[in-house]
C-alpha positions as CSV (number, residue, x, y, z in Angstrom):
1,X,-40.7,14.0,2.4
2,X,-43.3,16.0,4.5
3,X,-44.7,19.0,2.7
4,X,-43.9,22.5,4.0
5,X,-47.0,24.7,4.0
6,X,-46.9,28.5,4.8
7,X,-49.4,29.7,7.4
8,X,-51.1,31.9,4.8
9,X,-51.6,28.9,2.5
10,X,-52.9,26.7,5.3
11,X,-56.3,28.4,5.0
12,X,-56.9,26.4,1.8
13,X,-56.6,23.1,3.6
14,X,-59.6,21.3,5.0
15,X,-60.3,22.7,8.5
16,X,-59.2,19.5,10.3
17,X,-55.7,19.8,8.7
18,X,-55.1,23.5,9.5
19,X,-52.6,24.7,12.2
20,X,-55.3,25.6,14.7
21,X,-56.8,22.1,14.4
22,X,-53.3,20.6,15.2
23,X,-53.0,22.9,18.2
24,X,-56.4,21.5,19.4
25,X,-55.3,17.9,18.8
26,X,-52.1,18.4,20.8
27,X,-54.2,20.1,23.5
28,X,-56.3,17.0,23.7
29,X,-53.4,14.5,23.6
30,X,-51.0,15.9,26.3
31,X,-53.4,16.2,29.3
32,X,-54.5,12.5,28.9
33,X,-51.1,11.1,29.8
34,X,-50.0,13.9,32.1
35,X,-53.2,14.1,34.1
36,X,-53.7,10.3,34.3
37,X,-50.2,10.2,35.8
38,X,-51.0,13.1,38.2
39,X,-54.4,11.6,39.3
40,X,-52.8,8.4,40.5
41,X,-49.5,9.8,41.6
42,X,-50.0,10.5,45.2
43,X,-51.8,7.2,45.9
44,X,-49.3,5.2,43.8
45,X,-46.2,6.5,45.4
46,X,-47.6,6.0,48.9
47,X,-48.9,2.5,48.2
48,X,-45.9,1.3,46.1
49,X,-43.0,3.1,47.8
50,X,-44.3,4.5,51.1
51,X,-43.5,8.1,50.2
52,X,-43.7,10.8,52.9
53,X,-43.7,14.6,52.4
54,X,-39.9,14.7,52.0
55,X,-40.0,12.0,49.3
56,X,-42.7,13.7,47.3
57,X,-40.7,16.9,47.4
58,X,-37.7,15.0,46.0
59,X,-39.8,13.5,43.2
60,X,-41.1,16.8,42.1
61,X,-37.6,18.3,42.2
62,X,-36.5,15.5,39.9
63,X,-39.6,16.1,37.7
64,X,-38.7,19.8,37.3
65,X,-35.1,19.4,36.2
66,X,-36.0,19.0,32.5
67,X,-38.0,22.2,32.8
68,X,-34.9,24.0,34.1
69,X,-33.0,22.6,31.1
70,X,-35.8,23.6,28.6
71,X,-33.3,26.1,27.2
72,X,-31.8,23.1,25.4
73,X,-34.8,23.3,23.0
74,X,-32.9,26.1,21.3
75,X,-30.1,23.8,20.3
76,X,-32.5,21.0,19.2
77,X,-34.5,23.3,16.9
78,X,-31.4,24.1,15.0
79,X,-31.7,20.7,13.4
80,X,-35.3,19.6,14.2
81,X,-38.4,21.6,13.3
82,X,-40.4,22.8,16.3
83,X,-43.5,21.0,15.2
84,X,-41.6,17.7,14.9
85,X,-39.9,18.2,18.3
86,X,-43.2,18.9,19.9
87,X,-44.8,15.7,18.7
88,X,-41.8,13.5,19.4
89,X,-41.8,14.9,23.0
90,X,-45.5,14.0,23.2
91,X,-44.6,10.4,22.3
92,X,-42.0,10.3,25.0
93,X,-44.4,11.7,27.6
94,X,-47.0,9.1,26.6
95,X,-44.6,6.1,26.5
96,X,-43.1,7.0,29.9
97,X,-46.5,7.4,31.5
98,X,-47.6,4.0,30.1
99,X,-44.8,2.1,31.9
100,X,-44.9,4.0,35.2
101,X,-46.3,1.2,37.2
102,X,-43.5,-1.2,36.1
103,X,-41.1,0.5,38.4
104,X,-42.7,0.6,41.9
105,X,-39.6,1.7,43.9
106,X,-38.0,5.0,44.8
107,X,-35.2,4.7,42.1
108,X,-37.7,3.4,39.4
109,X,-40.3,6.1,40.1
110,X,-37.6,8.9,40.0
111,X,-36.2,7.5,36.7
112,X,-39.5,7.2,34.8
113,X,-40.5,10.5,36.2
114,X,-37.4,12.1,34.7
115,X,-38.2,10.6,31.2
116,X,-41.8,11.6,31.2
117,X,-40.8,15.1,32.4
118,X,-38.4,15.5,29.5
119,X,-41.3,14.8,27.2
120,X,-43.7,17.1,29.0
121,X,-41.5,20.1,29.4
122,X,-40.0,20.0,25.9
123,X,-43.5,19.6,24.5
124,X,-44.8,22.5,26.5
125,X,-41.9,24.8,25.5
126,X,-42.5,24.1,21.8
127,X,-46.3,24.2,22.1
128,X,-46.2,27.6,23.7
129,X,-44.0,28.9,20.9
130,X,-46.2,27.4,18.2
131,X,-49.3,28.9,19.8
132,X,-47.9,32.4,19.8
133,X,-46.6,32.0,16.3
134,X,-49.7,30.5,14.7
135,X,-52.3,32.6,16.5
136,X,-52.8,36.3,15.8
137,X,-52.6,38.8,18.7
138,X,-56.3,39.5,18.4
139,X,-57.4,35.9,18.6
140,X,-54.8,34.6,21.0
141,X,-56.5,35.4,24.4
142,X,-59.9,33.8,23.4
143,X,-58.2,30.9,21.5
144,X,-55.9,30.1,24.4
145,X,-58.9,29.8,26.6
146,X,-60.5,27.4,24.2
147,X,-57.4,25.3,24.0
148,X,-57.3,25.1,27.8
149,X,-60.9,24.1,27.7
150,X,-60.3,21.4,25.1
151,X,-57.5,19.9,27.2
152,X,-59.8,19.9,30.2
153,X,-62.4,18.1,28.2
154,X,-60.0,15.4,27.2
155,X,-58.9,14.9,30.8
156,X,-62.5,14.9,31.9
157,X,-63.2,11.8,29.8
158,X,-60.1,10.1,31.4
159,X,-61.1,11.1,34.9
160,X,-64.6,9.9,34.5
161,X,-63.3,6.6,33.3
162,X,-61.0,6.3,36.3
163,X,-63.8,7.3,38.7
164,X,-66.4,4.9,37.2
165,X,-64.2,1.9,36.6
166,X,-61.5,2.0,39.3
167,X,-63.5,0.2,41.9
168,X,-66.1,-1.4,39.6
169,X,-63.5,-3.3,37.6
170,X,-60.8,-3.4,40.2
171,X,-58.4,-1.6,37.9
172,X,-54.7,-1.6,38.7
173,X,-52.3,1.3,38.4
174,X,-50.6,-0.5,35.5
175,X,-53.8,-0.8,33.5
176,X,-54.7,2.9,33.9
177,X,-51.2,4.1,33.2
178,X,-50.9,1.9,30.1
179,X,-54.3,3.2,28.8
180,X,-53.6,6.9,29.4
181,X,-50.1,6.9,28.1
182,X,-51.0,4.7,25.1
183,X,-53.8,7.1,23.9
184,X,-51.4,10.0,24.0
185,X,-48.8,8.1,21.9
186,X,-51.5,7.2,19.4
187,X,-52.6,10.8,19.1
188,X,-49.0,12.1,18.6
189,X,-48.3,9.5,15.9
190,X,-51.4,10.4,14.1
191,X,-50.5,14.1,14.1
192,X,-47.1,13.3,12.7
193,X,-48.6,11.4,9.7
194,X,-51.8,13.5,9.1
195,X,-50.4,17.1,9.1
196,X,-48.0,18.9,6.9
197,X,-45.2,21.0,8.4
198,X,-46.5,24.6,8.9
199,X,-44.1,27.4,8.1
200,X,-44.5,30.6,10.2
201,X,-43.8,33.9,8.4
202,X,-41.2,35.0,10.9
203,X,-38.0,32.9,11.1
204,X,-37.1,32.2,14.7
205,X,-33.8,33.2,16.2
206,X,-32.0,29.9,17.0
207,X,-29.8,31.0,19.9
208,X,-30.4,31.9,23.5
209,X,-31.4,35.5,24.0
210,X,-32.0,37.6,27.1
211,X,-33.3,41.0,26.4
212,X,-33.4,43.7,29.1
213,X,-36.8,44.9,27.9
214,X,-38.3,41.5,28.7
215,X,-37.2,41.7,32.4
216,X,-40.7,41.9,33.8
217,X,-41.9,38.9,31.9
218,X,-38.9,37.0,33.2
219,X,-39.6,38.1,36.8
220,X,-43.3,37.0,36.5
221,X,-42.3,33.7,35.0
222,X,-39.9,33.0,37.9
223,X,-42.5,33.8,40.6
224,X,-45.1,31.8,38.7
225,X,-42.9,28.8,38.7
226,X,-42.1,29.1,42.4
227,X,-45.7,29.6,43.4
228,X,-47.0,26.8,41.1
229,X,-44.8,24.2,42.7
230,X,-46.5,24.6,46.1
231,X,-49.9,23.9,44.5
232,X,-48.8,21.1,42.3
233,X,-46.7,19.3,44.9
234,X,-48.4,19.9,48.2
235,X,-52.1,20.8,47.7
236,X,-53.0,17.3,46.3
237,X,-50.6,15.6,48.7
238,X,-52.5,17.3,51.6
239,X,-55.8,15.8,50.4
240,X,-54.3,12.3,50.5
241,X,-52.1,12.6,53.6
242,X,-54.3,14.7,55.9
243,X,-57.8,13.6,54.8
244,X,-57.1,10.1,53.4
245,X,-58.5,10.7,49.9
246,X,-58.4,7.5,47.8
247,X,-57.9,7.3,44.0
248,X,-61.5,7.7,43.0
249,X,-62.0,10.6,45.5
250,X,-59.0,12.6,44.4
251,X,-60.0,12.0,40.9
252,X,-63.5,13.4,41.7
253,X,-61.7,16.6,42.9
254,X,-59.8,16.8,39.7
255,X,-63.0,16.2,37.8
256,X,-64.6,19.2,39.4
257,X,-61.6,21.3,38.4
258,X,-61.9,20.2,34.8
259,X,-65.6,21.0,34.5
260,X,-64.8,24.5,36.0
261,X,-62.0,24.9,33.4
262,X,-64.1,23.8,30.5
263,X,-66.8,26.3,31.4
264,X,-64.6,29.2,32.6
265,X,-61.4,29.1,30.6
266,X,-62.9,30.5,27.3
267,X,-64.7,33.2,29.4
268,X,-61.4,34.0,31.2
269,X,-59.6,34.2,27.9
270,X,-62.2,36.7,26.6
271,X,-61.9,38.7,29.8
272,X,-58.1,39.0,29.3
273,X,-58.7,40.3,25.9
274,X,-61.2,42.9,27.1
275,X,-59.7,44.0,30.4
276,X,-56.0,43.4,29.7
277,X,-53.2,41.4,31.3
278,X,-52.5,43.6,34.3
279,X,-56.1,43.4,35.6
280,X,-56.4,39.7,34.9
281,X,-53.1,38.8,36.6
282,X,-54.0,41.1,39.5
283,X,-57.3,39.3,40.1
284,X,-55.4,35.9,39.9
285,X,-52.8,36.9,42.5
286,X,-55.2,38.5,45.0
287,X,-57.3,35.3,44.8
288,X,-54.2,33.1,45.3
289,X,-53.1,35.1,48.3
290,X,-56.5,34.5,50.0
291,X,-56.5,30.8,49.0
292,X,-53.0,30.1,50.2
293,X,-53.6,31.9,53.6
294,X,-56.8,29.8,53.8
295,X,-54.8,26.6,53.2
296,X,-52.8,27.5,56.3
297,X,-56.0,27.8,58.2
298,X,-56.9,24.2,57.3
299,X,-54.0,23.2,59.6
300,X,-54.0,26.0,62.2
301,X,-57.7,26.3,62.6
302,X,-58.6,22.7,61.9
303,X,-61.0,23.4,59.0
304,X,-62.4,20.3,57.5
305,X,-62.2,18.4,54.2
306,X,-65.0,20.4,52.6
307,X,-63.2,23.7,53.0
308,X,-59.9,22.2,51.9
309,X,-61.6,20.7,48.7
310,X,-63.3,24.0,47.9
311,X,-60.0,25.9,48.2
312,X,-58.4,23.4,45.9
313,X,-61.0,24.0,43.2
314,X,-60.8,27.8,43.6
315,X,-57.0,27.6,43.5
316,X,-57.1,25.7,40.2
317,X,-59.5,28.2,38.6
318,X,-57.2,31.1,39.4
319,X,-54.3,29.4,37.7
320,X,-56.3,29.5,34.4
321,X,-55.7,33.2,34.3
322,X,-52.0,32.5,33.7
323,X,-52.7,32.6,30.0
324,X,-52.4,36.3,30.4
325,X,-48.7,35.9,30.8
326,X,-48.5,34.3,27.3
327,X,-50.5,37.1,25.7
328,X,-48.5,39.8,27.5
329,X,-45.3,38.4,26.1
330,X,-46.8,38.0,22.6
331,X,-47.7,41.7,22.6
332,X,-44.2,42.9,23.6
333,X,-42.0,40.4,21.7
334,X,-40.3,40.7,18.4
335,X,-41.8,38.0,16.2
336,X,-38.5,36.2,15.8
337,X,-37.9,36.1,19.6
338,X,-40.9,33.8,20.4
339,X,-39.2,30.4,20.2
340,X,-35.9,31.2,22.0
341,X,-37.7,33.2,24.6
342,X,-40.2,30.5,25.3
343,X,-37.3,28.2,26.0
344,X,-35.6,30.7,28.2
345,X,-38.8,31.5,30.0
346,X,-39.4,27.9,30.8
347,X,-36.0,27.6,32.3
348,X,-36.6,30.7,34.4
349,X,-40.0,29.4,35.4
350,X,-38.3,26.3,36.7
351,X,-35.3,27.7,38.5
352,X,-37.1,27.6,41.8
353,X,-38.8,24.4,40.9
354,X,-35.5,22.5,41.0
355,X,-34.7,23.2,44.6
356,X,-38.0,24.4,46.1
357,X,-40.0,21.1,46.3
358,X,-37.3,19.2,48.2
359,X,-36.6,22.1,50.6
360,X,-40.4,22.7,51.2
361,X,-40.8,18.9,51.6
362,X,-38.5,19.2,54.7
363,X,-40.5,22.3,55.9
364,X,-43.7,20.3,55.4
365,X,-42.5,17.7,57.9
366,X,-42.2,20.5,60.5
367,X,-45.2,22.7,59.5
368,X,-47.4,22.1,56.5
369,X,-49.2,25.5,57.2
370,X,-45.8,27.4,56.9
371,X,-45.5,26.0,53.3
372,X,-48.8,27.6,52.3
373,X,-48.1,30.9,54.1
374,X,-44.8,31.1,52.1
375,X,-46.9,30.6,48.9
376,X,-49.1,33.5,49.9
377,X,-46.0,35.7,50.2
378,X,-44.9,34.6,46.7
379,X,-48.3,35.5,45.3
380,X,-48.0,38.9,47.0
381,X,-44.7,39.5,45.2
382,X,-46.3,38.5,41.9
383,X,-49.2,40.9,42.5
384,X,-46.7,43.8,42.9
385,X,-44.9,42.8,39.7
386,X,-48.1,42.5,37.7
387,X,-49.0,46.1,38.6
388,X,-46.0,47.2,36.5
389,X,-47.7,45.9,33.2
390,X,-49.0,48.8,31.2
391,X,-52.6,48.8,30.0
392,X,-51.6,48.4,26.4
393,X,-48.2,46.5,26.3
394,X,-46.3,46.6,23.0
395,X,-42.6,46.8,21.9
396,X,-41.2,49.8,23.6
397,X,-44.0,49.9,26.2
398,X,-43.2,46.7,28.1
399,X,-43.7,48.2,31.6
400,X,-45.3,51.3,33.2
401,X,-41.8,52.7,33.6
402,X,-41.3,52.9,29.9
403,X,-44.4,55.1,29.7
404,X,-43.1,57.3,32.5
405,X,-39.8,57.7,30.8
406,X,-41.5,58.7,27.6
407,X,-43.8,61.3,29.3
408,X,-42.6,64.9,28.9
409,X,-41.3,66.7,31.9
410,X,-43.7,68.9,33.8
């Protein structure tokens, strides 16, 4: 039987067996499978199944369905510990990634994508919950930045290997997918065997909850999910479809993103801690408005590949500031609400993701620029919402309106 270790007692364990070390190990394991899958995806689906913009939109709609159903995590953690569920989900993600190239057809790609997505989204839901339970409010912004940097470092190694060996050794999609997925499975199995079960001090509510005072967090999550889809689905697809990027070229672009994340993510985490969530998210959304409008200019004004690639990198850097959403919720949440609200928030985040990619895939066929202009509008809505976050959020002070209501009448 696996030992249960309270978080307070975990400090007596060797450093490599402590909760924060497990968070870093999982942060290393997940991106290897997921980003290996992502790096090859656009080329694989075009080469294997002749996907167009509509097809890629459908694929990402299927991929996001498990995210929409992430609220099911609440039912599972009634009988399975969060830590166990997270690692089992990581195994599923790795295994599905490993066999992706075995199914080079529309039906096969959609099926294996669904399986890997269940692993990814359930892992991410539980991982976010564990991060906010295991990290203190003081250390969370900086540590979340370091966790993001660690994941980028692991993916950097994978991308360098793809870039260096793809053409040199004539690698196949199957070889790369098997390697990336297999490494993630191995890391997850090691984590299952090497670590005790950590017991957080605050028992989690194991039922779905929707609290009125979290409404701003829910709204920001919804807009974040809608906006993210346009970047995830269409920004990379544009580089392949419009500019003819091959596997090693798109991987180089991802590589630049990773290096930027490794260098900047810890700094961005520190800035969130110093300047607060409202200012950090405001900077992110203003930047994204400019980037998405500029994407439209790539099509309307005929800007070249260098501009498009630069925008892609800047876009990715701004998304790193999304860790401010996590710390905002950590500050306003009741300690027992973290696990169920993480599941509910993931579902809210993916409401638009279920229908948006396929609809925007159809719009893409008529006007790719219109897709990016729509994304700029979504970022503008997010900016307005972020301005409602108070400078010092806490329970009872979740929005600026709570402060106004508490102020005495003049």
